C-alpha positions as CSV (number, residue, x, y, z in Angstrom):
1,M,-3.7,-8.1,-32.4
2,N,-1.5,-10.2,-30.2
3,K,1.8,-10.9,-31.9
4,T,5.0,-12.5,-31.0
5,L,8.1,-10.8,-32.5
6,T,11.5,-12.3,-32.9
7,L,14.2,-9.9,-31.8
8,N,17.5,-10.1,-33.7
9,A,20.2,-10.4,-30.9
10,D,22.9,-9.2,-33.4
11,V,21.2,-5.8,-33.5
12,L,21.6,-5.3,-29.7
13,L,25.2,-6.5,-29.9
14,K,26.0,-3.5,-32.0
15,M,24.4,-1.0,-29.6
16,K,27.3,-0.6,-27.1
17,R,26.0,2.8,-25.8
18,L,22.3,2.0,-25.6
19,R,20.8,3.6,-22.5
20,V,17.1,2.9,-22.8
21,L,15.6,-0.4,-24.1
22,R,11.8,-0.9,-24.0
23,V,10.2,-3.9,-25.6
24,I,6.5,-3.7,-25.4
25,Y,5.5,-6.8,-27.3
26,H,6.2,-10.3,-26.2
27,S,9.3,-11.3,-28.1
28,N,11.5,-14.3,-28.6
29,C,15.1,-13.6,-27.6
30,H,16.5,-17.0,-26.9
31,D,19.8,-16.2,-28.6
32,L,20.3,-13.0,-26.6
33,V,23.9,-12.9,-25.2
34,Y,24.5,-9.2,-24.8
35,L,23.0,-6.1,-23.3
36,S,24.7,-2.7,-23.2
37,N,26.3,-1.9,-19.9
38,E,25.2,1.7,-20.4
39,L,21.6,0.7,-19.9
40,Q,19.7,2.9,-17.4
41,L,16.2,1.6,-18.2
42,L,15.4,-2.0,-19.2
43,D,11.7,-2.4,-19.7
44,W,10.9,-5.8,-21.4
45,T,7.4,-7.2,-21.1
46,G,7.4,-11.0,-21.5
47,F,11.2,-11.4,-21.3
48,S,11.6,-15.0,-22.4
49,L,14.9,-15.9,-20.8
50,K,15.4,-17.3,-17.3
51,N,18.3,-14.9,-16.5
52,L,19.8,-11.8,-17.8
53,P,23.0,-12.3,-19.9
54,S,25.8,-13.3,-17.6
55,N,28.2,-10.7,-19.1
56,F,25.7,-7.9,-18.5
57,Q,27.1,-5.4,-15.9
58,P,24.0,-3.4,-14.6
59,E,25.9,-0.8,-12.7
60,N,24.1,2.0,-14.5
61,L,20.7,0.5,-14.3
62,V,18.1,2.7,-12.6
63,A,14.9,0.8,-13.5
64,L,14.5,-2.9,-14.3
65,L,11.0,-3.8,-15.5
66,L,10.5,-7.4,-16.5
67,S,6.8,-7.9,-16.0
68,H,5.2,-11.2,-17.1
69,S,8.6,-12.6,-17.8
70,N,10.1,-16.1,-17.6
71,I,12.8,-14.9,-15.2
72,E,13.8,-17.3,-12.5
73,Q,16.6,-15.2,-11.0
74,P,17.3,-11.7,-12.3
75,W,21.0,-11.9,-11.4
76,K,22.9,-15.0,-10.3
77,E,25.9,-13.3,-8.6
78,N,26.6,-10.2,-6.7
79,K,26.9,-7.3,-9.2
80,S,27.1,-3.6,-8.4
81,M,23.6,-2.2,-8.8
82,H,23.8,0.8,-6.5
83,K,21.9,3.0,-9.0
84,L,18.8,0.7,-9.2
85,K,15.7,2.3,-7.8
86,V,12.9,0.4,-9.3
87,L,12.5,-3.4,-9.7
88,N,9.3,-4.7,-11.2
89,L,8.9,-8.5,-11.8
90,E,5.1,-8.5,-11.8
91,G,3.5,-11.7,-13.1
92,S,6.8,-13.5,-13.4
93,E,5.4,-16.9,-12.6
94,N,8.7,-18.8,-12.7
95,L,10.2,-16.6,-9.9
96,I,10.6,-18.9,-6.9
97,K,12.6,-16.7,-4.6
98,A,13.4,-13.0,-4.6
99,P,17.0,-12.0,-5.4
100,D,19.7,-10.9,-3.0
101,F,19.2,-7.2,-2.4
102,T,22.7,-6.6,-0.9
103,T,23.9,-4.8,-4.0
104,T,20.7,-2.7,-4.5
105,P,20.7,-0.5,-1.3
106,N,19.0,2.4,-3.1
107,L,15.9,0.5,-4.2
108,D,12.8,2.5,-3.5
109,T,10.2,0.5,-5.4
110,L,9.9,-3.3,-5.4
111,V,7.0,-5.0,-7.2
112,L,6.6,-8.8,-7.0
113,K,2.8,-8.8,-7.6
114,D,1.4,-12.0,-9.1
115,C,4.6,-13.9,-8.7
116,T,2.5,-17.0,-7.9
117,R,5.4,-19.4,-7.3
118,L,7.4,-17.1,-5.0
119,T,7.8,-18.8,-1.6
120,H,10.3,-16.6,0.2
121,V,11.7,-13.1,0.2
122,H,15.5,-12.9,0.7
123,P,16.4,-11.7,4.2
124,S,18.7,-9.0,2.6
125,I,15.5,-7.0,2.0
126,G,16.3,-5.6,5.5
127,V,19.1,-3.4,3.9
128,L,16.6,-1.5,1.8
129,K,16.4,1.6,4.0
130,R,15.0,3.8,1.2
131,L,12.2,1.4,0.1
132,K,8.9,3.3,-0.2
133,L,6.7,0.7,-2.0
134,L,6.7,-3.0,-1.5
135,N,4.0,-4.9,-3.5
136,L,3.6,-8.6,-2.8
137,K,-0.1,-8.8,-3.9
138,D,-1.4,-12.3,-4.9
139,C,1.9,-14.0,-4.2
140,K,-0.2,-17.1,-3.4
141,S,2.7,-19.4,-2.5
142,L,4.5,-16.9,-0.2
143,R,5.0,-18.7,3.1
144,S,6.8,-16.1,5.2
145,L,8.5,-12.7,5.2
146,P,11.8,-11.9,6.9
147,T,11.5,-10.6,10.4
148,K,13.3,-7.5,9.5
149,I,12.2,-5.5,6.4
150,G,13.7,-2.2,5.5
151,M,10.7,-0.2,6.7
152,E,12.2,3.1,7.8
153,S,11.1,4.9,4.6
154,L,8.2,2.5,3.6
155,E,5.0,4.4,2.7
156,E,3.0,1.7,1.0
157,L,2.9,-2.0,1.9
158,I,0.7,-4.4,-0.1
159,L,0.5,-7.9,1.4
160,S,-3.0,-8.9,0.0
161,G,-3.7,-12.4,-1.3
162,N,-1.0,-14.3,0.6
163,P,-3.1,-17.1,2.1
164,K,-0.2,-19.4,2.8
165,R,1.7,-17.0,5.1
166,K,1.8,-18.3,8.6
167,D,4.1,-15.7,10.1
168,K,2.9,-12.7,12.1
169,F,3.0,-9.3,10.5
170,H,5.7,-7.1,12.0
171,C,5.3,-3.4,11.7
172,S,7.1,-1.9,14.7
173,D,9.6,-0.2,12.3
174,A,7.0,1.0,9.8
175,A,6.5,4.4,11.3
176,F,5.9,6.1,8.0
177,V,3.5,3.6,6.4
178,V,0.5,5.5,5.0
179,K,-1.2,2.7,2.9
180,L,-1.4,-0.9,4.2
181,D,-3.2,-3.7,2.3
182,L,-3.8,-7.0,4.1
183,G,-6.8,-8.1,2.1
184,G,-7.5,-11.7,1.2
185,N,-5.5,-13.2,4.0
186,N,-6.3,-15.6,6.9
187,L,-6.2,-13.1,9.7
188,I,-8.5,-13.8,12.7
189,S,-7.6,-10.5,14.4
190,L,-5.5,-7.5,13.4
191,P,-1.9,-7.3,14.6
192,S,-1.7,-5.2,17.8
193,C,1.3,-3.3,16.4
194,L,-1.0,-1.4,14.0
195,T,-1.4,1.1,16.9
196,Q,2.2,1.9,16.4
197,L,1.6,3.4,12.9
198,P,0.7,7.0,13.5
199,Q,0.9,7.9,9.8
200,L,-1.5,5.2,8.7
201,G,-4.3,6.7,6.6
202,W,-5.5,3.8,4.4
203,L,-6.1,0.2,5.6
204,R,-7.5,-2.4,3.2
205,L,-8.9,-5.7,4.7
206,I,-11.2,-6.8,1.9
207,D,-12.2,-10.5,1.9
208,C,-10.4,-11.5,5.1
209,K,-13.0,-14.2,5.6
210,A,-11.6,-15.4,8.9
211,L,-11.3,-11.9,10.5
212,K,-13.5,-11.8,13.6
213,S,-12.5,-8.5,15.2
214,V,-11.0,-5.1,14.3
215,S,-9.2,-3.7,17.3
216,E,-9.0,0.1,17.9
217,L,-6.9,1.8,15.3
218,P,-4.3,4.5,15.7
219,T,-6.0,7.6,14.3
220,N,-9.3,9.2,13.4
221,K,-7.9,10.2,10.0
222,L,-8.1,6.7,8.7
223,Y,-10.0,5.1,5.8
224,V,-10.7,1.4,6.3
225,N,-12.2,-1.1,3.8
226,I,-13.6,-4.3,5.4
227,D,-15.8,-5.5,2.4
228,G,-16.4,-9.2,2.4
229,C,-15.2,-9.9,5.9
230,T,-18.0,-12.3,6.4
231,S,-16.9,-13.5,9.9
232,L,-16.4,-10.1,11.4
233,E,-18.4,-9.5,14.6
234,I,-16.7,-6.7,16.4
235,V,-15.3,-3.3,15.3
236,A,-13.7,-1.1,17.9
237,Y,-13.2,2.1,15.9
238,P,-12.6,5.7,16.9
239,S,-16.0,7.3,17.6
240,K,-15.6,10.0,15.0
241,A,-15.5,7.4,12.2
242,F,-18.5,6.5,10.2
243,I,-19.6,3.6,8.1
244,S,-20.4,4.4,4.6
245,R,-20.1,3.6,1.0
246,Y,-16.8,4.8,-0.4
247,S,-17.0,8.2,-2.1
248,A,-14.5,10.6,-3.7
249,N,-15.4,13.2,-1.0
250,I,-13.7,11.0,1.6
251,C,-10.5,10.6,-0.4
252,N,-10.3,14.3,-1.3
253,S,-10.9,15.6,2.2
254,K,-7.9,16.9,4.1
255,I,-9.3,15.5,7.4
256,W,-11.3,12.3,6.7
257,A,-12.2,9.1,8.3
258,G,-14.4,6.3,6.9
259,M,-15.2,2.7,6.7
260,V,-16.6,0.6,3.9
261,A,-18.4,-2.5,5.3
262,V,-20.3,-4.4,2.5
263,N,-21.3,-8.0,2.9
264,C,-20.2,-8.1,6.6
265,F,-23.2,-10.2,7.5
266,R,-22.3,-11.0,11.2
267,L,-21.3,-7.4,11.8
268,A,-24.8,-6.4,10.6
269,E,-26.3,-8.7,13.2
270,N,-24.4,-7.1,16.0
271,V,-26.7,-4.7,17.9
272,D,-23.9,-2.5,19.0
273,A,-22.7,-2.1,15.4
274,L,-26.2,-1.1,14.3
275,T,-26.5,1.4,17.2
276,L,-23.2,3.0,16.2
277,L,-24.3,3.2,12.6
278,K,-27.6,4.9,13.5
279,K,-25.8,7.3,15.8
280,E,-23.3,8.3,13.1
281,L,-25.9,8.6,10.4
282,K,-28.4,10.3,12.8
283,V,-31.1,7.7,12.2
284,P,-34.0,7.9,14.7
């Protein structure tokens, strides 16, 4: 049963040494003026305020999880947040721009998935040298990314469902990226810099309707999903790869390479593609 609870702000006012606060249900908290400065985990689904209380000093905060909230700006001014490692604002539809990351240099997980009004990411994201996961899936209003993203440690980058982005994808510094999701975008061809990603093992291009060609990719140990790429005509893929339906065996293999190509109608019409398929599947 869905139920909205009213949280008594006076109760929190008395909890000066509270370290963990998790609110699972959507709750009214319009009179909230205080949060303990000792908080290490703040997990509040459906947080109803536009900002955190101005007197909150989040210097001990390790994880800030405000999914499906009304937050417009997590913090208005520079506050010391050097311990913060995880920031999740998934589904916060009032978020228009990402916060300044200058005071969160140790952030390793940033999730802004389904922030549908988000138009820009603050350029200070470049200071996040320890960032391992960046999830911007279905940020449908996102227009551009900063030229410099803290990619030195980045392992998973999700940029699917960003149809308004006009800028080119820069990946020259993303040497350690293992998983890359560019699905649902208006790509015509893949960025040439993908060949500079030697660790890339998983590439998702689902529903890139305008994609016409997939250039040669950097490794044989790579799983690629091109489902629904209806304009795709050319695939230049390492010869040891094969086209198949996804299976657990591919994922669990230590040395694996595979491609899922369902509803790629123009690719199916390509004689060379059919020849490659027959060769790999040993069809006479």
